[in-house]
N, C-alpha and C positions, 0 to 999 in steps of 0.2 A: 160444480165444474165438470164439463163434458170431457170424456176421455178422448185421446188421440184417435183411437179406432173409429169412434162415431164420426168425428170430424172427417177422417179420411174416407169413410164410406159415403158421406154426403158429397164430398168433393168428387168422388168417382162417379156417382150418379149424375151430377151436373155435367161433368165432362162427357159422359156417354150420351146424354140427351143432346148436348150441343153438337157433338160429332155426328149423331144420327140425323139431326135436322140439316146439317150442311150436306151430308151425303144425299139426302132426299132432294134438296134444291138442285144440286149438281146433276143428279139423274134426270130430273124433270127437264131441266134446260137442255141437256144433251139430246134427250128424246125429241123434244120439240124441234130443235134445229135439224136433226137428222131426217125427221119425217118431212120437213118442208124444203130441204135442199135436195135437188136432183142434179145429176150430171148434165152437162151441156155439151152438145155436139151438133155437127151440121145435119146429120141424119134425122136427129130428133126434131130439129128446127124445120126440116122439110116436111115432116109428117104431121106436126102439130099445127093446128089451126088456132087462130086467135080467138080467145073467149073472154067474156067480161068477168073481172075479179071484183067481188064484193067483200069489203072488209067490215065486219061488225063485231062490236064488243072487244076490240083489241086483237081479234083473230082475222086472218086474211085467207082468202081462197084464190088460188092461182091455177093456171093451166099447167098441165104436165109438160115439162120441157121448155117453159118460158125462160127468157134471158134475165129478166129483172126478178130479184128475190121478192118473195111475198112478205118477209118480216119487215118490221119498222126499222129504220136506220138507227143503229146504236144499241140494239137489243142485247147483243152479246157482251158489249162493254159494260152495260148497266148490270147485267147478270153477274159478270166477273167482279165488278166493284161491290155489288151487294154481298156476294159470297165472301169476298176478302174482308169486307168490313165486319160482317157477322162473325167470321172465323177469328179475326184479330181481336175483336172485343171479347169473344168467348175465351180465347187463349189468355189475354191480359187479365181478365177477371179470375180465370183459373190460377194464373201465376201469383197474383196478389193474394188470393185465398190460400194457395200453397205456402207462400212466404210467411203469412201470418200464422198459419197452422204450425209450420216448422219452428218459427221464433217462439211461439208459445210452448211448443213441445220441448225446445232446448231450455228455455227458462225453467220450465217445470222439472226437467231432468237435473239441471244444475242445482236447483233448490233442494230437490230430493237427495242429490249427492252430498251437498253440504250438510243437510240434516243428518244424513247417515254418518258422515265423517265426524260430525259433532257428537253423535251418539257413541261412535267408536272411541273418541277421545274421552268422553265422560266414563265410558266403561273401563278404559285403560287407567284413568286416574283412580277410579274406584278400586280397580284391581291392584294398582301399585300401593295405594293407601292401606288396603287390606294386607298385602304381602309385607309392606315395610313395618307396620305397627304390630302385626300379629305373627309374622314369620321371621323376616330378616333382622329387624332391630333387636328383638330379644336374643336371637342367636349371636349377633355381633357383641352385644353386651356380655353375654356369657363367655364368648371367646376372649374378650378383653380382660375379663376377670381372671381367666385361666392364664393368659399370657403374662399379666402383671404378677400373678402368684409365682409363675415359673421364673420370671426375671428376678423377683425378690429372693427366691431360693438360690438362684445362680449367684447373685451378688453376695448373698450371705456366705455361700461356699467360697467364693473368691476372696472376700475380705478375711475369712477365717484362715485361708492359706497364706495370704499376705501377712497377717498378724503373726502367724506361726513362723514365717520366714524372718520377720523383724525381731521377733523374740529370740530366735536362734542366733541372729547376728549380735544382738545386744548381749546375750549370754556369753557368746564367744569373745566379744570385746572385753566384757567384765573379767572373764577367766584369764584372758591374755594379760590384762592390766594387773590382776592379782598375782599372776605368775611372775611378771616383771618386778613388781613390788617385793614379792617374797624373795626373789633372787637377789635384789639389791640389799634387802635387810639381812638375808642369810649370809651372803658372801662378804658383806661390809666393804663393798667396792666404792672407791673414791673416784668420781668422774674426773677426767683430765681438766686441769685448771687453765683452760684456754678455749678460744672459740674455734679456730681452725689452724691446721698446720700451715696453710698457705699464707695466713696473715703474718706469721713469723718470717716466711721466705720473703714476702714483700717488704717487710721492715728491714731485713738484712740487706736487700738489694738497694733500698733507699739510702741506707747508711753508707754503703760502698759508693754510690753515686755522689754523695756529698763530699766524701774524701777525695774522689777523683776531681771534682770541680775545684776544690781548694788547692790541690796540687797543681792543677792546670793554671790557676791564677798566679800561683807563686812562680811557676816556670816562665810564664809569659812576662811577669814583671821583672824577673831576673835575667831576661834575655838568654834563656837556655837555647842552644842551637837546635834547629828543627821546629821551634815554635813560631807562631805568627808574630812579627815585629821583632825578631831577634836582631835585626839590623837597625832598629830605631823606630821612633814614633811614626815617621812618614810611611814606612813599610806597613806598620800595623794599621794605620788609617786607610791605606790602600786596600788591604785585605778586607777591612770592614766595608769599604765602599763597593768592592767587588761582590761581596756577599749580598749587600743591599740591592745592587743592580740585577744580580742573577736570581735572587729568591724572593725579595719582598717589594720590589718596585712596582707600583701600579701605573701603567702608562696612561690611563684615563684620568688620573688625579692631577691636581695643579693645572687645570685647564688643558691637559694634554701636553704640558711642557716638561714633564719629567724625563730625565735622561736615564733610560733603562738599558739592560744588556741586549746583546744581539738576539738572544733567544728569550721570548716572553716568559716571565715567571708564572707558575700556576695561580689561577685566580683565588684559590683557597688560602694562599699565603700572602696575599697583598697586605702590606702594612703589618705583618705579623711581628716585626721587631719593635712596634710601639703599642700594640693592643695586648697588653699583658693580661687584662681581665679575660678577654675572649680566648686566648691561646694557652693560658696557664691556669688561672683560678677557676674558670668555668668548666674545666675538664678534670674529672675525677682520676682519669688515667691518661697521661700524655704519651702518645704512641711513638716513642723513640725507637721501638723495636720493629716498626713497620718497614719492610724491605721492598715496598712497591717502588719501581723506578719512576723518576721524574725527569723533567728537562733542565733541572737546576744543576749547576756545576760549582765546585768548590775551588777557592784560590789555592794554588799549589805553592807552598813556601819554597820548596827546593827548586822547582822549575815553573815560574809564573806563566810561561807560554803554554803549558800543558795543564789545563784545569782538570779537576777530578770530578766525575759524575757523582751525584748525591741521590739517595733514595728518600722516601717520604720521612722516615725516622730521622735521617741526618738533617733534613730541613727543620724539623721540630727541635732538634738539639741545638741547631744554630740560632733558631728563634729564641730559645731560652737564654743562650749566652748573650745575644744582643739586648734582650730585655734587662738582664742583669746590669750590663754596662750602661744602658740608657737610664736605668733607675739609680744606680749607685756610683758609677764611674768606671773608668778603665784602669787596669793595673799596670799600664805601660809607661815606660820612661826611656830616654835615650841612653844608649850604652856608653860606658866610660873607656877612654883609652888606657892601655896598660900603664903608661908612665904617670897618668893622672890617678889611677886607682891605687898606685903604690904610695902616694903621698898622703898627708893628713887630710887635705881637702877631699881627695877621692874616698878615703875611708869614711869620712863624715857623710859624704853623699850616699855611700853604700848603706851605712847604718840608717840614715833617714829613709832610704828606699825600703829597707826591711821594716822599719817602723810603720811606714805607710801601708805596706802589704799586710802587716798584722791587723792594723785597724780596718783595712779594706775587707779582709776575709771575715773579721768579726761582724761587720755590718752585713755582709752577704750571708751570714749564717741564718738570719731570720727567714728571708725568702728561700734559701736553700733547704731549710727544714720543711717548708710548705711544699716546695716543688719536689723534693726528694721523696716525700710520701705519695706523690702522684706518679712515680716511676713504675712501669710494669715489672712483674716478677713473681706474683703469688701463685700462678698456674692454677687458678680456681675459676677459669672461664665458664665451664659447664655449670657448676653449682651457682655462681653469681648470676649467670644469665637467666637461669630458671627462677631465681629468687626475685630479680629485678623486673623481669617481664611480667610476673604476676602483679607487680605494683604499677604496671602501665608504662614502664620506661621503654622507649623505642629501641629496637635492636641495634640501630646505628650508633647509639650512645653507650652501648655496653661493650667493654673491652674483652677480647678473647684471652688476655693475660692481665687481669685487673691488678691495680696497685693496692698498696696497703690502705690508702684513703678510700678507694672504691669499695674494698671489702668492709671497712668500718661503716661506710654509708649504707651499704646493702643490709648490714646487720642492725644498725641503729635506726634507720629510716625506712628503707624499702620494705622490709618484711612486715613492719607494722602497717604500712599503707596497702599491703596486698589484700587485707580482709580475711586472711586465712591463718593468722598467727595463732589464735586460740583453738583452732580446730583440733590440732594434734595433742593439746593439753587436757582436753576434757576426759574425765574418768581415768586419768593416768597419773597416779601419785608419783611414780618415779620420774615421769616427764616434767612434772611441776617442780620437783626438787632439783632436777638437772637444770631447768630454766632459771631457777633462783641462783644457783651457783654460777651459771653463765652470765647472768646480769651483774652479779657482784664482780666477776672477773672483768667484764667489759667496763664497768665503772672504774676499776683500778687502772685499766689500760688508758682510759681517757684522762685520768689524773696524771699518769706518767707522761702522756703527750703534752698536757697542759704545763707540767713542771719543766719539760724540755723547752717549751716556748718561753716560759718565764726566765729561764736561764739565759737564753739568747737575747731577750729584751734587756736583762741586766747587763749582759756583755755590751750591748749597744749603748746603754747609758754610760758604761765605763769608757767607751770610745769617745763619747761626747765630752765627758769630764777630762779625758786626756787631751782632746783638742783645745778645750778651754785653758787647761794648764799650760799648754805650749805657748799660749799667748800672754801668760803672766810671767814677768821676770822675777826669778827667785832672789831674795836679798843675800848679799854677801855676808860671810861669817864675821869679817872684821868690822862690819858696820853695825853689828848687833850691840846693844848697850845693856849692861846688867840692870836689872830692876832694883831700884832702891826700896827699902822697907819704909 
């Protein structure tokens, strides 16, 4: 393959030869025309005489100063065309040759460049393989081994410190447990035989509520002045109706035909006088101590035209009373006139009324026992709230002043559902002994509550027997006959 330089040298020679030939042709033509053309003027024409011009061999001889040129017509155009054609052909051939030479040169240059780049890439690959396998890779592996060794040593040191901390904590817990056990054994201390002081407060409050309810029923049935219905059954029924319309009437019930009070009752108390399960038995603590104001008003016995505003606890107390009477009956009766009460019939009526009130309160003792244990009064809100929340009970269902029933439920149910009951008993001998005593005490308390419920059930059966006995006529003594042997 010839080099570019050789090709360019040959192209230069051809271009020079062609150019030189064109220059020679132009020079010859110019000289020929110049020598044969003379200026024409009148003086010349007057001085020159006509001579014969002989043309031979393409050349012409003319007299000096003649008007007619001695060249053949079209000689200059032919020369120009010949020169142009020769120059154009030479230039075209030179351009084609130059284009081919340059294309071949560019192709050769690109090929060489690609070959050089390929050689560079091969050299780089060879260099990278050599550096990776012989320099970098061994160094990285050595560094990895060193880092793993350092991390292992760090983890070992960290685990050793954690183990030492745990061992210290365990030793501290064991020593604390041993100290407690030694103190219990040494001092011969008897833990208090009870769960919490608040449970006793709640139970005392429940007992007082039951006494108050019983006295209230006796006063109402005996027409004590100041009580609802002191003037008779009509007034008592009016007070109950006023309470229903103000506190428990649902205007949307009964197809919207219910007759309710002027002020709508709170939605949470709709039908509370008939839903004993929802408002009494489903609540561990009935919030009769809630002083939140409501729109409910109470029937005023002294002045019926001036009703008394009620708070939320008053409405709950009224709901309990209405549930009692809807479940068992009312203690109400019409009053007796003084002249009737002084006679035998009036005395019999009074005695029958007392007989009814005794039976009425006996029957009410069973639900009163259940509802009384749900009265607030233990003052254990903080402790019970923490215990019940750990068992997943919503805060809205936990009382700030829990009842005896809620305290027992928290101790008997919620603390076992918290999942943390046994955490405080591990490795504590004194705590286990205390728990055994508490469980025994709790079992005795449940037996006591069960015994009270059985007593009231027996009293209810006695009332049932009394009612049946009232329907049986007793035989007269004089109608009895002696039994013959």
